[in-house]
C-alpha positions as CSV (number, residue, x, y, z in Angstrom):
1,X,36.3,-61.5,77.7
2,X,35.3,-58.3,77.0
3,X,36.7,-56.1,74.6
4,X,37.9,-52.7,75.8
5,X,38.7,-49.8,72.9
6,X,41.7,-48.0,73.6
7,X,40.4,-44.5,73.5
8,X,41.8,-42.2,71.0
9,X,42.8,-38.1,71.7
10,X,41.0,-36.0,69.8
11,X,42.0,-35.2,66.5
12,X,43.2,-31.2,66.5
13,X,42.9,-29.4,63.0
14,X,45.2,-26.3,62.8
15,X,44.4,-23.8,60.3
16,X,47.4,-23.4,57.8
17,X,48.5,-20.0,57.0
18,X,49.3,-21.1,53.2
19,X,46.4,-22.5,52.3
20,X,44.2,-19.8,53.6
21,X,46.6,-17.1,51.5
22,X,46.2,-19.7,48.3
23,X,42.2,-19.7,48.8
24,X,42.2,-16.0,49.4
25,X,44.1,-15.1,46.2
26,X,42.0,-17.7,44.1
27,X,38.6,-15.2,45.3
28,X,40.6,-12.3,44.4
29,X,41.6,-14.0,40.8
30,X,38.0,-14.8,40.2
31,X,37.2,-11.3,41.1
32,X,39.8,-9.0,38.9
33,X,38.7,-11.7,36.2
34,X,35.8,-10.8,36.5
35,X,36.5,-7.1,36.3
36,X,38.0,-7.1,33.6
37,X,35.4,-9.2,31.8
38,X,33.1,-6.8,32.4
39,X,35.8,-3.9,31.4
40,X,36.5,-5.5,28.2
41,X,32.3,-6.4,27.5
42,X,32.0,-2.8,28.1
43,X,34.5,-1.8,25.7
44,X,33.6,-4.3,22.9
45,X,29.9,-3.0,23.2
46,X,31.4,0.4,23.0
47,X,33.1,-0.5,19.9
48,X,30.3,-2.6,18.7
49,X,27.9,0.8,18.7
50,X,30.7,2.8,17.4
51,X,31.1,0.7,14.5
52,X,27.4,0.3,13.7
53,X,26.7,4.1,13.8
54,X,29.5,4.2,11.4
55,X,28.0,1.4,9.0
56,X,24.8,3.4,9.6
57,X,26.2,6.4,8.4
58,X,28.1,4.9,5.2
59,X,24.6,3.5,4.6
60,X,22.4,6.4,4.6
61,X,25.2,8.3,2.4
62,X,25.1,5.4,-0.1
63,X,21.5,5.4,0.0
64,X,21.7,9.6,-0.6
65,X,23.9,9.1,-3.4
66,X,21.9,6.5,-5.4
67,X,19.0,8.6,-4.5
68,X,20.6,12.0,-6.3
69,X,21.8,9.8,-9.2
70,X,18.4,8.2,-9.8
71,X,16.4,11.6,-9.4
72,X,19.2,12.9,-12.3
73,X,18.5,9.7,-14.5
74,X,14.6,10.1,-14.1
75,X,15.1,14.0,-15.4
76,X,16.6,12.7,-18.5
77,X,14.2,13.5,-21.6
78,X,13.6,12.1,-24.8
79,X,12.6,8.7,-26.7
80,X,15.8,7.8,-26.7
81,X,16.7,8.0,-22.9
82,X,13.6,6.2,-22.0
83,X,15.5,2.9,-20.6
84,X,18.0,5.4,-18.4
85,X,14.5,6.8,-16.7
86,X,13.6,3.0,-16.7
87,X,16.8,2.2,-14.7
88,X,15.9,5.0,-12.6
89,X,12.4,4.0,-11.5
90,X,13.5,0.4,-10.5
91,X,16.3,2.0,-8.6
92,X,14.5,4.3,-6.6
93,X,12.0,0.9,-6.0
94,X,15.1,-0.8,-4.8
95,X,15.9,2.0,-2.5
96,X,12.2,1.6,-1.0
97,X,13.4,-1.8,0.0
98,X,16.4,-1.3,1.1
99,X,15.4,1.5,3.7
100,X,11.8,2.3,4.5
101,X,12.7,5.6,6.0
102,X,13.0,6.9,2.3
103,X,10.3,5.3,0.9
104,X,7.7,8.3,1.3
105,X,10.2,10.6,-0.4
106,X,10.7,7.9,-3.5
107,X,6.7,7.9,-3.9
108,X,6.2,11.5,-4.3
109,X,9.1,11.6,-6.8
110,X,7.5,8.9,-8.5
111,X,3.7,10.0,-8.3
112,X,5.2,13.7,-9.3
113,X,6.8,11.8,-12.7
114,X,3.6,10.6,-13.4
115,X,1.7,14.0,-12.6
116,X,4.1,16.0,-14.9
117,X,4.8,13.2,-17.8
118,X,0.9,12.0,-18.0
119,X,-1.6,15.1,-17.6
120,X,-5.2,14.2,-18.0
121,X,-5.3,17.1,-19.8
122,X,-2.4,16.3,-22.4
123,X,-2.6,14.8,-25.5
124,X,-5.4,12.0,-24.5
125,X,-7.8,14.9,-23.2
126,X,-11.0,13.1,-21.1
127,X,-13.6,13.0,-23.8
128,X,-17.1,11.0,-23.7
129,X,-17.1,8.5,-25.9
130,X,-20.4,7.8,-28.2
131,X,-20.4,3.7,-28.1
132,X,-18.3,0.7,-27.0
133,X,-17.9,-0.2,-30.6
134,X,-15.9,2.8,-31.3
135,X,-13.8,2.9,-28.4
136,X,-10.0,2.1,-28.7
137,X,-8.1,1.4,-25.5
138,X,-5.4,3.9,-25.1
139,X,-1.8,2.9,-24.8
140,X,0.5,4.1,-21.8
141,X,3.5,4.7,-22.3
142,X,6.2,2.7,-21.3
143,X,7.9,4.4,-18.0
144,X,4.6,5.8,-17.2
145,X,3.7,2.1,-16.8
146,X,7.0,1.2,-14.6
147,X,6.1,3.9,-12.6
148,X,2.5,2.9,-11.9
149,X,3.9,-1.0,-11.4
150,X,6.6,0.6,-8.8
151,X,3.9,2.5,-6.7
152,X,1.4,-0.3,-6.8
153,X,3.8,-3.5,-5.4
154,X,5.5,-0.8,-3.0
155,X,4.6,-1.8,1.2
156,X,2.2,0.5,2.4
157,X,3.2,0.1,6.2
158,X,5.9,2.5,4.9
159,X,4.1,5.4,3.4
160,X,3.8,7.5,5.8
161,X,2.3,10.4,3.2
162,X,0.2,12.9,5.6
163,X,-2.0,13.4,2.0
164,X,-1.5,9.8,0.5
165,X,-0.5,9.0,-2.9
166,X,-1.4,11.9,-5.1
167,X,-2.3,11.1,-8.7
168,X,-5.1,13.4,-9.3
169,X,-5.5,14.9,-13.1
170,X,-3.4,12.1,-14.4
171,X,-3.8,10.2,-17.8
172,X,-3.4,6.7,-17.0
173,X,-5.7,5.3,-19.9
174,X,-4.9,2.1,-20.8
175,X,-2.8,1.4,-17.6
176,X,-2.6,-2.0,-16.0
177,X,-3.0,-1.4,-12.1
178,X,-3.9,-5.3,-11.6
179,X,-3.2,-6.2,-8.0
180,X,-2.0,-2.5,-7.2
181,X,-2.2,-1.3,-3.7
182,X,-3.5,2.3,-4.1
183,X,-5.5,2.2,-0.9
184,X,-6.6,5.9,-0.2
185,X,-5.2,7.1,-2.9
186,X,-6.2,10.8,-4.9
187,X,-7.3,9.7,-8.5
188,X,-9.9,12.4,-8.7
189,X,-9.9,13.8,-12.1
190,X,-8.1,10.5,-13.3
191,X,-8.5,9.4,-17.1
192,X,-8.7,5.8,-16.4
193,X,-10.4,4.5,-19.7
194,X,-9.9,1.3,-20.2
195,X,-7.7,0.8,-16.8
196,X,-7.2,-2.8,-16.4
197,X,-7.6,-3.0,-12.2
198,X,-8.5,-6.5,-11.6
199,X,-8.4,-7.2,-8.0
200,X,-6.6,-3.5,-7.5
201,X,-7.0,-2.5,-3.7
202,X,-8.9,1.1,-4.0
203,X,-10.5,1.4,-0.5
204,X,-11.1,4.8,0.6
205,X,-9.9,6.1,-2.8
206,X,-10.9,9.5,-4.1
207,X,-12.2,9.3,-7.8
208,X,-14.5,12.0,-7.8
209,X,-15.4,12.7,-11.4
210,X,-12.6,10.1,-13.2
211,X,-13.4,8.6,-16.2
212,X,-13.2,4.8,-16.1
213,X,-15.3,4.3,-19.6
214,X,-14.6,0.6,-20.9
215,X,-12.1,0.1,-17.9
216,X,-11.8,-3.7,-16.2
217,X,-12.2,-3.2,-12.1
218,X,-13.2,-7.0,-11.5
219,X,-12.8,-8.1,-7.9
220,X,-11.3,-4.8,-7.2
221,X,-12.1,-3.2,-3.5
222,X,-13.9,0.2,-3.7
223,X,-15.4,-0.1,-0.7
224,X,-15.8,3.2,1.2
225,X,-14.0,4.9,-2.4
226,X,-15.3,8.6,-4.2
227,X,-16.5,8.3,-6.7
228,X,-19.0,11.2,-7.4
229,X,-19.6,12.3,-11.0
230,X,-17.6,9.2,-12.3
231,X,-17.8,7.9,-15.6
232,X,-18.1,3.9,-15.5
233,X,-20.0,3.4,-18.1
234,X,-19.4,0.0,-20.0
235,X,-16.8,-0.9,-17.3
236,X,-16.8,-4.5,-16.3
237,X,-17.3,-4.8,-12.2
238,X,-17.6,-8.1,-11.8
239,X,-17.7,-9.2,-8.0
240,X,-16.6,-5.6,-7.2
241,X,-16.7,-4.4,-3.6
242,X,-18.6,-1.5,-3.9
243,X,-20.0,-1.1,-0.1
244,X,-20.4,2.2,1.0
245,X,-18.8,3.4,-1.9
246,X,-20.0,7.1,-2.7
247,X,-21.8,7.0,-6.6
248,X,-23.9,10.0,-6.3
249,X,-24.3,11.6,-9.6
250,X,-22.1,8.6,-11.2
251,X,-22.9,7.5,-14.8
252,X,-23.0,3.4,-14.8
253,X,-24.7,3.3,-18.3
254,X,-23.9,-0.3,-19.5
255,X,-21.8,-1.1,-16.8
256,X,-21.8,-5.1,-16.2
257,X,-22.3,-5.1,-12.3
258,X,-22.3,-9.1,-12.4
259,X,-21.8,-10.1,-8.9
260,X,-21.4,-6.6,-7.7
261,X,-21.6,-5.7,-3.8
262,X,-23.5,-2.7,-3.4
263,X,-24.8,-2.7,0.3
264,X,-25.1,0.8,1.7
265,X,-23.5,2.6,-1.6
266,X,-25.0,6.0,-2.4
267,X,-26.9,5.9,-5.9
268,X,-28.7,9.1,-5.3
269,X,-28.6,10.7,-8.8
270,X,-26.8,8.1,-10.2
271,X,-27.4,6.4,-14.1
272,X,-27.6,2.7,-14.4
273,X,-29.9,2.9,-17.4
274,X,-28.4,-0.3,-19.6
275,X,-26.2,-1.9,-16.7
276,X,-26.3,-5.5,-17.3
277,X,-26.3,-8.4,-14.6
278,X,-28.1,-6.0,-11.8
279,X,-30.7,-7.6,-9.8
280,X,-33.1,-5.8,-7.5
281,X,-31.8,-7.9,-4.8
282,X,-28.3,-6.0,-5.8
283,X,-29.5,-2.7,-5.3
284,X,-31.9,-3.2,-2.4
285,X,-29.2,-2.6,0.4
286,X,-27.9,0.6,-1.4
287,X,-29.3,4.3,-1.0
288,X,-31.6,5.9,-4.1
289,X,-33.5,8.5,-4.6
290,X,-36.1,10.0,-7.4
291,X,-33.4,11.0,-9.7
292,X,-31.8,7.5,-9.6
293,X,-32.0,5.7,-13.1
294,X,-32.0,2.0,-12.9
295,X,-32.1,-0.5,-15.5
296,X,-35.3,-1.7,-16.8
297,X,-36.8,-4.7,-15.2
298,X,-35.3,-3.4,-11.9
299,X,-37.9,-1.3,-10.0
300,X,-36.7,1.3,-7.3
301,X,-36.4,-0.4,-3.9
302,X,-38.7,1.0,-1.0
303,X,-37.2,2.9,1.9
304,X,-35.4,0.6,4.1
305,X,-36.9,0.0,7.7
306,X,-34.8,0.0,10.8
307,X,-34.3,-3.7,10.9
308,X,-33.4,-3.9,7.0
309,X,-31.1,-1.5,7.5
310,X,-29.5,-3.0,10.0
311,X,-28.8,-5.9,8.5
312,X,-27.7,-4.1,5.2
313,X,-25.2,-2.5,7.0
314,X,-23.9,-5.9,8.5
315,X,-24.2,-7.9,5.3
């Protein structure tokens, strides 16, 4: 017996106009919603930008007011106003932290405050001291020390100072400059007698004829520093980096040079008589001439050949 399937008429699907309208309406709704969201988002961005600009203007105005107030307070003279000046200095430091763009102006103001109120030619002039036994470490006023501290711990990446930090001709005797960031600073003719500069960054600093008698510059970075004619008598220079430093005519008598690095330093005309903890190897890579005076027991090194010179350059 065979089973035969009955033929079925083909199914005809006729489009429903109502469903088509619904589909088109849904698409249009999505498009309108997308356009609305785009317009709303653009309007929000514009409003946010306007709000940000207003906030920036308000913040700039506040900083300008704070800056003007700090300048006014810093200019108040007298021993009875020292707390006012201290407040002004720390307010300026806060401005530097809050607004990097204002740091150069703050640095210039604080440096000018030091130059005006602590000139090297004032009550404590630069003068030679006969022996360390008679030497008394000078004292630094509280506000000058605070100003130095503010400058020393600033973020140098925000300086933008065309001529660097200018502390030339200042009286910084006995100041605490430990760990200070003073790379490239101008300290020409500065009085730094008895100053404490342990781990101070002074790379490339200008210190021509500066007075560092009896100072402590241990573990400090003085590489490529300009120290022509500087007075470094009895300075403590333990592990000080003096590579490539210009020490022509410098006075290093009695200085403690334990572990000091002098590779490629220029010691022509320098006086190192009585310097302690200095070895022949310590000056082997330095530049000396017939006018260089060395400590007893250290013979003048022979001129370096090309191979030795190349080694010293990278030592």
